[in-house]
Backbone bond lengths (Angstrom), bond angles and torsions (degrees), N, CA, C in turn:
res aa  C-N    CA-C-N  psi(-1)  N-CA   C-N-CA  omega(-1)  CA-C   N-CA-C  phi
1 X - - - 1.468 - - 1.514 109.95 -
2 X 1.414 115.74 157.28 1.414 120.29 -172.73 1.504 113.85 -101.07
3 X 1.271 121.44 9.76 1.455 118.91 -179.36 1.522 109.67 85.06
4 X 1.327 114.75 -140.00 1.457 120.41 -172.43 1.508 110.85 -82.68
5 X 1.340 116.56 83.74 1.440 120.23 173.16 1.514 107.72 -91.72
6 X 1.369 120.18 147.38 1.452 121.50 -178.82 1.512 111.26 -56.62
7 X 1.317 115.05 161.15 1.456 120.03 -175.77 1.504 110.91 -71.65
8 X 1.248 122.36 12.70 1.453 124.93 178.79 1.515 108.32 -93.33
9 X 1.338 119.41 123.67 1.450 121.29 -168.84 1.522 110.99 -113.75
10 X 1.338 115.03 37.36 1.464 117.50 -174.02 1.518 110.36 -77.72
11 X 1.315 118.99 119.02 1.460 120.87 176.10 1.509 110.20 -150.99
12 X 1.319 118.97 170.03 1.450 121.61 -165.03 1.505 117.16 -103.13
13 X 1.339 117.30 138.29 1.461 121.05 176.39 1.506 109.90 -128.51
14 X 1.325 114.38 133.98 1.451 119.71 179.53 1.526 110.79 -122.00
15 X 1.332 118.07 1.99 1.453 120.07 -173.07 1.515 112.52 -65.51
16 X 1.332 118.07 -25.78 1.454 119.74 179.93 1.510 111.87 -68.07
17 X 1.335 117.44 -15.74 1.453 119.78 -179.46 1.531 112.05 -102.75
18 X 1.318 117.91 -12.28 1.454 119.21 -171.07 1.514 112.84 -66.76
19 X 1.351 117.16 -28.76 1.449 119.45 -177.24 1.519 112.04 -67.74
20 X 1.358 117.90 -22.68 1.448 121.13 -178.72 1.512 112.71 -104.63
21 X 1.337 118.23 -5.64 1.454 120.26 -178.87 1.527 110.40 -79.53
22 X 1.307 115.21 141.39 1.455 121.04 177.50 1.520 108.94 -89.46
23 X 1.328 116.04 132.63 1.456 120.06 -177.95 1.515 110.48 -69.26
24 X 1.325 116.14 144.77 1.451 123.59 178.74 1.513 107.73 -111.81
25 X 1.328 116.41 132.64 1.466 120.05 -174.94 1.524 111.28 -64.23
26 X 1.327 116.65 -51.48 1.460 119.79 -177.53 1.515 109.02 -136.27
27 X 1.311 116.41 162.07 1.451 123.68 173.84 1.520 107.96 -155.29
28 X 1.320 116.93 178.16 1.451 121.20 179.11 1.527 110.74 -103.62
29 X 1.319 115.03 140.28 1.466 120.48 177.66 1.525 109.14 -64.13
30 X 1.351 119.13 131.77 1.471 120.41 -179.11 1.527 113.35 -69.92
31 X 1.331 117.32 -10.72 1.469 119.83 -178.28 1.532 112.01 -99.60
32 X 1.356 117.46 -49.53 1.467 120.20 -176.38 1.520 112.61 -108.28
33 X 1.337 118.70 -4.84 1.459 125.39 177.19 1.528 112.42 62.61
34 X 1.332 117.61 21.22 1.455 120.81 174.27 1.526 109.79 -85.73
35 X 1.339 116.89 155.61 1.457 121.37 179.95 1.527 109.81 -75.96
36 X 1.349 115.36 129.65 1.462 121.19 -179.96 1.518 108.56 -136.08
37 X 1.336 116.61 167.91 1.458 120.91 175.33 1.525 109.51 -72.65
38 X 1.323 115.42 146.70 1.464 119.51 -177.38 1.521 112.20 -64.87
39 X 1.335 117.26 -28.77 1.461 120.41 -177.38 1.526 112.98 -84.30
40 X 1.316 117.86 -4.03 1.469 120.62 -175.59 1.519 110.74 -68.30
41 X 1.342 116.54 138.76 1.463 121.55 175.17 1.525 111.08 -110.15
42 X 1.340 116.78 -3.59 1.461 122.18 172.87 1.534 107.04 -137.96
43 X 1.324 117.17 130.05 1.460 120.89 -179.68 1.528 109.33 -71.24
44 X 1.341 119.14 124.73 1.466 121.05 179.54 1.527 112.98 -72.25
45 X 1.338 117.23 -12.24 1.461 120.00 -178.11 1.530 111.80 -92.85
46 X 1.356 115.83 -54.41 1.469 118.99 -178.78 1.519 112.65 -101.47
47 X 1.353 117.12 -2.95 1.476 124.50 178.40 1.522 112.65 59.74
48 X 1.336 118.31 24.49 1.465 120.31 177.71 1.523 109.94 -81.52
49 X 1.325 116.16 145.90 1.463 122.57 -179.77 1.531 109.03 -76.57
50 X 1.339 117.11 125.37 1.456 122.47 -179.17 1.523 112.03 -105.52
51 X 1.332 118.27 14.74 1.456 121.20 -173.49 1.522 111.94 -59.26
52 X 1.338 116.25 -44.06 1.463 118.94 -177.13 1.528 112.05 -88.72
53 X 1.332 117.45 -24.46 1.470 120.23 179.51 1.523 111.62 -80.90
54 X 1.350 118.04 -27.21 1.459 120.95 -174.57 1.535 113.29 -61.43
55 X 1.359 120.65 -44.54 1.470 118.46 179.05 1.523 112.64 -59.38
56 X 1.332 117.22 -38.52 1.461 119.79 178.94 1.518 110.77 -66.76
57 X 1.348 117.75 -42.15 1.463 120.62 178.28 1.530 110.64 -64.88
58 X 1.336 117.34 -38.76 1.461 120.25 177.33 1.526 111.00 -61.22
59 X 1.335 115.46 -42.64 1.460 119.30 -179.68 1.522 111.54 -65.04
60 X 1.334 116.89 -40.85 1.464 120.64 178.61 1.526 110.67 -63.63
61 X 1.349 116.99 -43.95 1.470 120.36 178.13 1.523 111.35 -61.21
62 X 1.334 116.04 -43.23 1.464 119.57 -179.18 1.523 111.34 -64.74
63 X 1.340 116.63 -42.47 1.455 119.93 178.66 1.525 111.45 -64.93
64 X 1.343 117.11 -38.83 1.465 120.30 178.22 1.520 111.03 -62.88
65 X 1.339 116.78 -43.67 1.460 120.02 177.80 1.522 111.08 -64.33
66 X 1.331 115.80 -39.07 1.460 120.34 179.25 1.530 111.52 -62.46
67 X 1.329 116.17 -44.95 1.466 120.52 178.91 1.520 110.79 -63.48
68 X 1.359 116.63 -43.27 1.463 119.98 179.19 1.531 111.29 -62.26
69 X 1.342 116.53 -41.41 1.462 120.09 179.17 1.528 111.53 -65.28
70 X 1.346 116.47 -41.22 1.460 119.65 178.74 1.529 111.17 -64.93
71 X 1.327 116.95 -41.00 1.462 119.69 178.65 1.523 110.86 -63.66
72 X 1.337 116.66 -41.02 1.465 119.72 179.69 1.531 111.18 -66.10
73 X 1.342 116.74 -42.20 1.467 119.57 -179.47 1.527 111.38 -67.09
74 X 1.337 117.24 -37.37 1.464 119.54 177.54 1.518 111.28 -66.40
75 X 1.340 116.58 -38.85 1.462 119.60 178.14 1.528 111.01 -64.39
76 X 1.357 117.07 -42.41 1.461 120.74 178.79 1.529 111.27 -64.54
77 X 1.344 115.99 -41.71 1.461 119.28 179.37 1.517 111.47 -64.62
78 X 1.339 116.61 -39.12 1.464 119.93 178.98 1.530 111.13 -65.18
79 X 1.345 116.70 -40.78 1.468 120.14 178.56 1.525 111.27 -65.94
80 X 1.352 116.37 -40.93 1.467 119.10 179.43 1.520 111.30 -64.89
81 X 1.336 116.88 -41.69 1.464 120.13 179.51 1.516 111.45 -65.13
82 X 1.330 116.92 -38.24 1.459 120.17 179.35 1.531 111.25 -65.70
83 X 1.339 116.97 -38.72 1.466 119.97 -177.79 1.519 112.49 -70.95
84 X 1.331 118.81 -25.95 1.462 121.56 -178.33 1.527 112.54 -84.67
85 X 1.310 117.92 -18.20 1.458 119.77 -178.49 1.528 110.77 -78.40
86 X 1.324 115.85 152.91 1.480 119.11 174.08 1.519 110.29 -62.21
87 X 1.318 114.67 154.81 1.464 119.33 -176.70 1.517 111.62 -59.90
88 X 1.334 117.02 -32.22 1.459 119.25 -178.08 1.519 112.04 -69.89
89 X 1.344 117.35 -25.07 1.450 120.81 -176.84 1.520 112.53 -95.91
90 X 1.317 117.96 -11.41 1.461 119.94 -176.56 1.515 113.11 -84.20
91 X 1.320 116.71 -13.21 1.464 119.70 -177.61 1.520 110.10 -84.45
92 X 1.289 117.26 67.43 1.467 121.72 178.16 1.515 109.20 -78.62
93 X 1.326 116.69 148.70 1.469 119.42 175.32 1.515 110.42 -61.04
94 X 1.326 115.98 142.19 1.468 120.48 -178.46 1.515 111.44 -60.13
95 X 1.320 116.55 -36.53 1.468 119.53 -178.91 1.513 111.60 -66.37
96 X 1.349 117.63 -41.95 1.467 121.08 179.40 1.521 111.09 -65.43
97 X 1.339 116.71 -41.06 1.460 119.99 178.32 1.523 110.79 -63.19
98 X 1.323 116.29 -41.58 1.460 119.54 178.25 1.508 112.44 -62.59
99 X 1.338 117.42 -38.51 1.469 120.94 178.25 1.518 110.60 -64.99
100 X 1.340 117.40 -41.64 1.469 120.37 -179.62 1.525 111.15 -62.62
101 X 1.345 116.42 -44.61 1.467 119.73 178.47 1.516 110.89 -63.28
102 X 1.344 116.49 -41.67 1.463 120.30 179.93 1.520 111.34 -62.97
103 X 1.339 117.42 -38.39 1.461 120.39 178.98 1.524 111.23 -65.89
104 X 1.345 117.59 -40.74 1.462 119.54 178.48 1.523 110.82 -64.89
105 X 1.322 116.46 -42.74 1.460 119.46 179.73 1.518 111.20 -65.41
106 X 1.351 116.83 -39.34 1.465 120.18 179.18 1.514 110.88 -63.56
107 X 1.351 117.21 -40.15 1.459 119.67 178.71 1.518 112.26 -63.52
108 X 1.343 116.71 -40.86 1.463 119.75 178.90 1.518 111.47 -65.49
109 X 1.335 116.51 -42.78 1.467 120.25 179.68 1.518 110.70 -65.80
110 X 1.335 117.32 -37.09 1.463 120.34 -177.83 1.524 111.54 -59.07
111 X 1.326 116.51 -44.68 1.461 119.20 -177.55 1.523 112.44 -78.32
112 X 1.324 117.27 -8.49 1.463 120.14 172.94 1.522 111.94 -88.26
113 X 1.344 116.82 -14.29 1.474 120.91 -177.43 1.530 112.26 -61.07
114 X 1.356 120.92 -43.90 1.472 119.00 -179.25 1.523 114.33 -60.80
115 X 1.344 117.40 -18.96 1.467 119.15 178.28 1.524 110.69 -67.51
116 X 1.340 116.68 -30.97 1.462 121.10 -176.10 1.530 112.79 -56.79
117 X 1.356 119.77 -53.86 1.465 117.42 -179.52 1.526 113.19 -67.05
118 X 1.337 117.98 -30.56 1.466 119.83 -179.75 1.528 110.25 -64.01
119 X 1.335 115.68 -54.41 1.462 120.39 -177.78 1.530 110.85 -64.29
120 X 1.337 116.76 -42.89 1.460 120.35 -176.27 1.525 111.73 -67.21
121 X 1.328 117.56 -41.80 1.457 119.95 -179.61 1.531 111.44 -66.89
122 X 1.322 116.70 -39.76 1.460 119.87 178.24 1.522 110.73 -64.34
123 X 1.340 115.82 -44.87 1.459 119.28 179.10 1.532 110.97 -65.96
124 X 1.339 117.39 -40.86 1.467 120.35 179.10 1.517 111.17 -63.38
125 X 1.326 117.18 -39.25 1.466 119.72 177.97 1.520 111.11 -64.72
126 X 1.345 116.07 -43.51 1.460 119.51 -179.89 1.522 111.73 -60.75
127 X 1.331 116.33 -37.14 1.460 119.56 -177.80 1.525 111.55 -81.98
128 X 1.349 116.45 -50.01 1.466 120.12 -173.57 1.523 112.73 -72.97
129 X 1.336 116.86 -46.07 1.463 120.24 -172.33 1.518 112.17 -92.90
130 X 1.337 117.36 -50.68 1.461 120.43 -174.70 1.524 111.39 -75.85
131 X 1.328 116.68 -45.98 1.464 119.98 -174.16 1.525 112.75 -85.37
132 X 1.342 117.34 -49.55 1.463 121.06 -175.12 1.527 113.65 -95.14
133 X 1.334 117.47 -13.57 1.466 121.71 -177.96 1.528 111.06 54.37
134 X 1.351 116.10 43.46 1.461 121.51 -179.51 1.524 110.33 -78.73
135 X 1.325 115.79 175.33 1.461 120.80 -179.26 1.527 110.34 -66.76
136 X 1.318 115.84 138.90 1.457 121.95 -176.12 1.523 112.13 -66.65
137 X 1.315 118.42 -24.89 1.461 121.40 -176.08 1.530 110.80 -62.62
138 X 1.340 118.46 -31.11 1.460 120.34 178.81 1.528 110.84 -64.61
139 X 1.322 116.77 -42.18 1.460 120.21 178.20 1.525 110.76 -66.55
140 X 1.333 117.06 -39.09 1.457 120.20 -179.80 1.532 111.31 -63.88
141 X 1.323 117.26 -41.93 1.471 120.41 177.76 1.529 110.55 -63.35
142 X 1.326 116.46 -41.77 1.459 120.54 177.38 1.524 110.81 -64.32
143 X 1.325 117.33 -33.98 1.462 121.95 -178.42 1.522 112.26 -72.65
144 X 1.322 117.41 -16.24 1.463 121.06 174.53 1.524 110.48 -91.29
145 X 1.335 116.65 -43.57 1.462 120.68 -175.26 1.518 114.17 -71.86
146 X 1.338 117.76 -44.52 1.469 120.07 -177.07 1.532 112.93 -63.51
147 X 1.334 120.36 -48.82 1.468 119.33 176.71 1.528 112.69 -61.24
148 X 1.334 117.59 -33.50 1.463 120.70 177.94 1.531 110.30 -60.98
149 X 1.343 116.34 -47.94 1.468 120.62 178.94 1.526 110.48 -63.26
150 X 1.337 117.18 -42.82 1.466 120.52 -179.75 1.523 111.13 -63.43
151 X 1.329 117.71 -40.96 1.461 120.60 177.71 1.519 112.23 -64.38
152 X 1.332 116.39 -38.53 1.467 120.61 178.22 1.521 110.66 -63.28
153 X 1.337 117.00 -42.43 1.461 121.10 -179.80 1.531 111.99 -74.59
154 X 1.334 117.18 -29.20 1.465 121.30 -175.89 1.524 111.57 -71.99
155 X 1.333 117.45 -37.21 1.457 120.55 -177.89 1.521 109.91 -66.43
156 X 1.351 116.80 109.49 1.465 121.89 -173.77 1.514 111.99 -79.54
157 X 1.316 117.75 -40.82 1.460 121.23 -178.60 1.508 110.48 -147.46
158 X 1.311 116.21 167.10 1.461 119.93 -178.75 1.528 112.38 -70.65
159 X 1.355 120.35 -46.59 1.462 118.63 177.40 1.525 110.81 -67.80
160 X 1.312 115.26 160.70 1.464 119.14 178.95 1.513 111.45 123.60
161 X 1.298 115.72 170.79 1.449 121.92 -175.72 1.525 110.14 -82.20
162 X 1.324 116.72 123.21 1.461 120.73 176.97 1.521 110.13 -69.00
163 X 1.355 116.84 -19.01 1.465 119.81 -179.64 1.528 111.40 -65.92
164 X 1.328 117.55 -25.75 1.468 119.63 175.72 1.519 109.92 -63.04
165 X 1.333 116.66 -43.26 1.462 120.66 177.63 1.530 111.24 -63.45
166 X 1.335 116.02 -39.33 1.470 119.98 179.80 1.522 110.52 -64.83
167 X 1.336 117.12 -45.65 1.466 121.01 -178.78 1.522 111.00 -64.28
168 X 1.341 116.66 -44.81 1.468 120.01 178.95 1.522 110.53 -63.82
169 X 1.339 117.40 -39.95 1.463 120.22 177.45 1.521 112.33 -61.69
170 X 1.335 117.25 -40.96 1.460 120.54 177.74 1.529 111.28 -65.95
171 X 1.337 116.73 -38.71 1.469 119.61 177.60 1.526 111.19 -64.58
172 X 1.325 116.71 -41.51 1.470 120.48 177.24 1.519 109.94 -59.19
173 X 1.339 116.51 -45.58 1.469 120.15 -178.85 1.523 111.57 -64.22
174 X 1.338 116.85 -45.50 1.478 120.09 -177.50 1.528 111.49 -63.90
175 X 1.330 117.01 -45.05 1.463 119.40 -178.08 1.523 111.88 -68.93
176 X 1.323 117.33 -39.18 1.465 120.00 179.09 1.526 111.04 -64.35
177 X 1.325 117.28 -44.91 1.464 120.51 -178.43 1.527 110.76 -69.68
178 X 1.347 117.11 -37.99 1.460 119.06 177.58 1.522 110.75 -60.03
179 X 1.337 116.26 -41.97 1.451 119.07 178.10 1.517 112.78 -65.18
180 X 1.336 117.14 -40.34 1.460 120.75 179.20 1.533 111.53 -64.96
181 X 1.309 116.58 -40.92 1.466 120.55 178.14 1.526 110.90 -61.21
182 X 1.311 115.67 -39.48 1.467 119.18 -179.54 1.524 111.27 -65.10
183 X 1.323 117.62 -39.94 1.458 119.54 179.99 1.526 112.38 -65.16
184 X 1.321 116.37 -40.09 1.466 119.31 177.54 1.526 110.27 -65.29
185 X 1.345 115.85 -42.22 1.466 118.78 178.11 1.519 111.31 -61.71
186 X 1.318 117.07 -37.47 1.462 121.05 -179.80 1.530 111.58 -72.46
187 X 1.327 116.73 -41.29 1.462 119.92 -175.68 1.519 112.67 -76.16
188 X 1.330 117.92 -38.34 1.466 121.33 -173.82 1.517 113.81 -104.18
189 X 1.334 117.88 -6.03 1.454 120.06 -179.78 1.513 113.56 67.77
190 X 1.340 117.06 35.68 1.465 121.91 -179.71 1.526 108.64 -109.59
191 X 1.347 118.37 165.53 1.470 120.00 178.13 1.524 111.64 -59.89
192 X 1.321 115.36 151.87 1.457 120.72 -177.31 1.519 112.02 -66.44
193 X 1.334 117.57 -44.87 1.458 120.96 -176.55 1.523 110.94 -83.86
194 X 1.341 116.89 151.70 1.464 119.83 177.26 1.524 111.22 -59.98
195 X 1.333 115.63 151.62 1.466 121.35 -179.66 1.515 108.96 -112.08
196 X 1.317 116.31 122.25 1.446 119.86 175.35 1.522 113.01 92.90
197 X 1.321 113.91 162.39 1.466 120.99 -176.65 1.522 112.06 -65.82
198 X 1.329 117.20 -37.20 1.462 120.81 -176.89 1.534 111.12 -64.69
199 X 1.327 117.49 -44.44 1.459 120.42 -179.80 1.523 111.21 -68.80
200 X 1.327 117.60 -39.10 1.470 120.01 177.16 1.525 110.56 -63.28
201 X 1.342 116.78 -41.09 1.461 120.46 179.25 1.526 110.94 -63.33
202 X 1.325 116.47 -42.72 1.461 119.67 179.92 1.532 111.07 -68.22
203 X 1.333 116.67 -37.33 1.464 120.54 176.63 1.526 110.87 -62.04
204 X 1.328 116.53 -44.52 1.471 120.87 179.41 1.527 110.78 -63.25
205 X 1.327 117.62 -44.31 1.460 120.72 -179.73 1.521 111.26 -63.81
206 X 1.313 116.23 -41.21 1.464 120.16 179.93 1.526 111.06 -64.49
207 X 1.340 117.05 -44.46 1.459 120.42 178.07 1.520 112.21 -63.27
208 X 1.337 116.41 -41.22 1.461 119.59 178.34 1.520 111.13 -64.96
209 X 1.324 116.93 -34.51 1.464 120.56 176.68 1.525 111.10 -62.56
210 X 1.337 117.50 -43.24 1.468 121.31 178.52 1.529 110.74 -63.96
211 X 1.332 116.45 -45.23 1.467 120.65 -178.83 1.528 111.50 -63.91
212 X 1.326 117.29 -42.55 1.464 120.22 179.66 1.523 111.45 -67.45
213 X 1.333 117.13 -33.38 1.456 119.35 174.79 1.517 111.40 -60.76
214 X 1.338 116.70 -42.87 1.470 121.35 178.50 1.531 110.57 -63.49
215 X 1.328 116.89 -46.41 1.469 120.96 -177.64 1.525 111.05 -65.44
216 X 1.327 117.77 -41.01 1.468 120.09 179.93 1.528 111.22 -63.77
217 X 1.337 117.42 -36.74 1.460 120.04 175.42 1.517 111.88 -64.14
218 X 1.345 117.42 -42.19 1.465 121.13 178.15 1.526 111.37 -63.76
219 X 1.332 116.71 -39.23 1.462 120.19 179.27 1.527 111.71 -67.54
220 X 1.333 116.42 -38.27 1.467 119.01 177.44 1.530 110.57 -63.16
221 X 1.338 117.48 -40.78 1.462 120.56 176.39 1.526 110.04 -61.81
222 X 1.303 117.43 -38.08 1.470 121.23 178.00 1.525 110.91 -62.13
223 X 1.341 116.86 -41.27 1.465 120.87 178.04 1.527 110.46 -61.43
224 X 1.324 116.34 -44.26 1.465 120.93 179.93 1.526 110.54 -61.81
225 X 1.348 117.39 -42.93 1.460 120.80 -179.03 1.521 111.83 -68.18
226 X 1.326 116.76 -37.43 1.470 119.91 177.81 1.518 110.59 -61.61
227 X 1.337 115.77 -37.95 1.463 120.24 -177.51 1.523 112.63 -76.11
228 X 1.337 118.01 -23.94 1.469 120.48 -172.48 1.522 114.35 -107.96
229 X 1.343 118.12 -23.98 1.459 120.58 -177.33 1.519 110.55 -102.31
230 X 1.331 119.12 142.90 1.463 120.65 -177.02 1.520 113.78 -71.64
231 X 1.332 117.84 -32.69 1.472 121.30 -176.50 1.516 110.83 -119.11
232 X 1.321 116.59 47.29 1.454 120.16 -174.51 1.514 113.39 -92.75
233 X 1.321 118.92 -10.56 1.460 120.12 -177.02 1.517 109.96 -70.74
234 X 1.317 116.03 145.98 1.452 121.06 178.81 1.508 111.45 161.49
235 X 1.344 116.83 157.88 1.448 119.89 178.28 1.519 112.87 96.45
236 X 1.325 115.29 -172.92 1.459 121.12 -175.00 1.515 111.73 -63.94
237 X 1.342 118.06 -37.80 1.455 119.98 179.25 1.525 111.15 -67.28
238 X 1.336 117.22 -33.84 1.466 120.27 177.80 1.525 110.54 -66.95
239 X 1.327 117.47 -39.66 1.467 119.80 178.26 1.525 111.27 -65.51
240 X 1.334 115.75 -40.47 1.461 119.12 177.33 1.530 110.32 -65.61
241 X 1.339 116.74 -41.72 1.460 120.60 179.16 1.528 110.82 -64.39
242 X 1.346 117.17 -38.24 1.464 119.87 179.18 1.529 110.98 -63.89
243 X 1.327 116.71 -40.00 1.465 119.66 178.57 1.531 110.92 -64.79
244 X 1.344 116.57 -41.52 1.467 119.60 179.47 1.523 110.56 -67.66
245 X 1.346 116.62 -42.10 1.463 119.91 -179.30 1.525 111.54 -64.55
246 X 1.321 118.33 -36.11 1.459 121.07 177.67 1.516 111.47 -66.55
247 X 1.332 116.22 -35.71 1.465 119.02 176.31 1.530 111.25 -65.39
248 X 1.335 116.54 -27.71 1.465 120.24 -177.41 1.526 111.40 -84.40
249 X 1.344 117.59 -48.39 1.477 120.52 -172.91 1.517 113.11 -110.72
250 X 1.339 118.94 -2.91 1.450 120.33 -178.97 1.520 112.39 91.55
251 X 1.348 116.34 -163.24 1.468 121.86 -175.73 1.521 113.71 -88.25
252 X 1.307 118.12 5.07 1.461 120.95 -179.09 1.530 108.83 -77.17
253 X 1.348 116.59 114.63 1.461 121.12 -179.12 1.531 109.19 -110.17
254 X 1.313 115.99 90.79 1.453 121.50 177.36 1.524 109.15 -118.57
255 X 1.336 116.04 -164.34 1.466 120.15 -178.68 1.526 111.53 -62.95
256 X 1.307 116.60 -39.98 1.468 119.39 179.70 1.525 111.05 -67.69
257 X 1.341 116.45 -34.02 1.462 119.59 177.87 1.524 110.73 -64.71
258 X 1.343 117.42 -43.59 1.459 120.92 179.18 1.525 110.86 -63.80
259 X 1.320 116.56 -35.81 1.459 119.91 178.06 1.518 110.86 -65.61
260 X 1.332 116.13 -43.78 1.472 119.51 177.18 1.519 110.95 -66.11
261 X 1.342 115.80 -35.57 1.462 120.19 179.58 1.522 110.83 -60.34
262 X 1.323 116.80 -46.42 1.460 120.26 179.68 1.531 110.91 -64.66
263 X 1.307 116.57 -36.92 1.462 119.95 179.61 1.527 111.02 -65.92
264 X 1.342 116.06 -43.80 1.465 119.77 179.54 1.528 110.38 -65.41
265 X 1.344 116.82 -42.79 1.468 119.44 179.13 1.518 111.02 -63.30
266 X 1.328 116.68 -39.11 1.468 120.23 178.79 1.524 110.65 -63.24
267 X 1.334 117.10 -40.62 1.471 120.63 179.63 1.534 110.63 -66.24
268 X 1.337 116.65 -42.17 1.466 120.21 -179.84 1.525 110.17 -63.94
269 X 1.331 116.02 -47.82 1.461 120.03 -178.96 1.517 111.48 -63.74
270 X 1.344 116.63 -39.61 1.469 120.12 178.22 1.521 110.93 -62.54
271 X 1.329 116.10 -42.59 1.465 119.18 179.30 1.520 112.73 -62.58
272 X 1.345 116.02 -42.61 1.468 119.61 178.89 1.526 110.71 -66.59
273 X 1.342 116.58 -40.21 1.469 120.20 179.74 1.531 111.03 -63.85
274 X 1.318 116.82 -44.33 1.474 120.20 179.04 1.526 110.44 -64.19
275 X 1.341 115.95 -42.49 1.466 118.86 178.41 1.515 112.64 -62.28
276 X 1.345 116.45 -41.76 1.472 119.73 178.69 1.522 111.14 -65.58
277 X 1.334 117.39 -39.38 1.468 120.54 179.36 1.526 111.20 -65.70
278 X 1.337 116.57 -42.60 1.472 120.08 179.22 1.527 110.59 -64.56
279 X 1.344 116.46 -43.97 1.462 119.74 179.29 1.519 111.47 -64.46
280 X 1.337 116.84 -36.88 1.463 120.70 176.17 1.526 110.96 -60.87
281 X 1.335 116.37 -44.36 1.459 119.42 178.54 1.516 112.86 -65.66
282 X 1.334 117.01 -39.65 1.465 120.45 -179.64 1.527 110.78 -64.93
283 X 1.349 116.59 -45.80 1.455 120.04 -179.24 1.526 111.60 -67.15
284 X 1.340 116.53 -39.15 1.450 119.45 -178.18 1.513 114.22 -73.31
285 X 1.337 117.20 -28.85 1.469 120.89 -175.09 1.522 112.54 -115.98
286 X 1.332 117.80 14.92 1.470 120.07 -175.30 1.523 112.64 -61.12
287 X 1.325 117.50 -37.50 1.470 119.98 -178.30 1.517 111.94 -69.01
288 X 1.335 116.41 -21.32 1.466 119.87 179.71 1.528 111.65 -94.84
289 X 1.345 117.19 -15.83 1.450 121.10 179.89 1.514 112.48 -90.37
290 X 1.337 117.76 -20.64 1.461 121.60 -177.82 1.525 111.53 -82.87
C-alpha cells in the first residue's frame, strides 16, 4: 500500500474484455522495442515490468484485429453485392463508390472514438496514481480534456439527437471509473466499490465531470457545424431557436429568418456547451478549489 493516497479510487480494469480478446503470439516491448511473447509480464531483454502496460497493449492488439476483420468483411460484402447486381447497375461512378466507402469507414471510426478516453484514462491512472503516486490534479485535468476532445470528434453532424452524446458520455465515464476502481482494488487490496457516503459522492462527481466534458465537446462541434454548413440546423436546440426567432420577427419565414434562426441556435448551443464545460471543470477540480 502507498500510505495516504487521496480518497479518489480511480484505476483501470481490462478483465471484462479478456474473454473476447484473441491472443497474440509475439509483440514488441514498449520500452526496448525487442520482440517478446505476448503473455510476458516482464521483458527478458530490458527486464522492465509490463504489468501495467500489458492490458493497454492487449486492448490495442484486440482493437487492431477488430478493425482488420471489419475491413475484410466489408470488402467481401461489397464484392458479393457487386457480383449479384445486373451488369447495367454495377457500373457506378468511381467518385460515388469512393464516397460510399468513405462514409462506411467514417461511421466505424466514429464509434471507436469513445474508446480512446476510456483506455487512455485507465492507463494514465495506472501510471500516474498507482505506479508513480503523482498528484491527483494531473489525472483530473486529463479527465476533463480527453473526453472533451473525444466528444468533439464523435459529433458527426449538427442535426441529430443530443441525447446520443449524453448517453455515450455517461458510458465513457462509467467504464473509465469502473476500470480505475479495479486497479486500486488490485494494487491496494481494498474493496472494489467505494466505502462510505463521501467516497460515493466523490465518485459520482468525478464521473459526471467526465460525462459533461464529453457532452461539451460534442456541443462545441455542433456550434462549428452550424456556422459552417448551410443546412446544419436541427434538433431540440433548433426547435427552441425557431420559437425564439418567431417571437422576434413573427411568422414570416424567409431567407433572413433562416439566417437569424441559425444565429439564435448557435448562441443557445454555445451557451449550453460553455456551461457544461464550466460545470465539468468545477466537479472535476472541486476538491482542489476548496
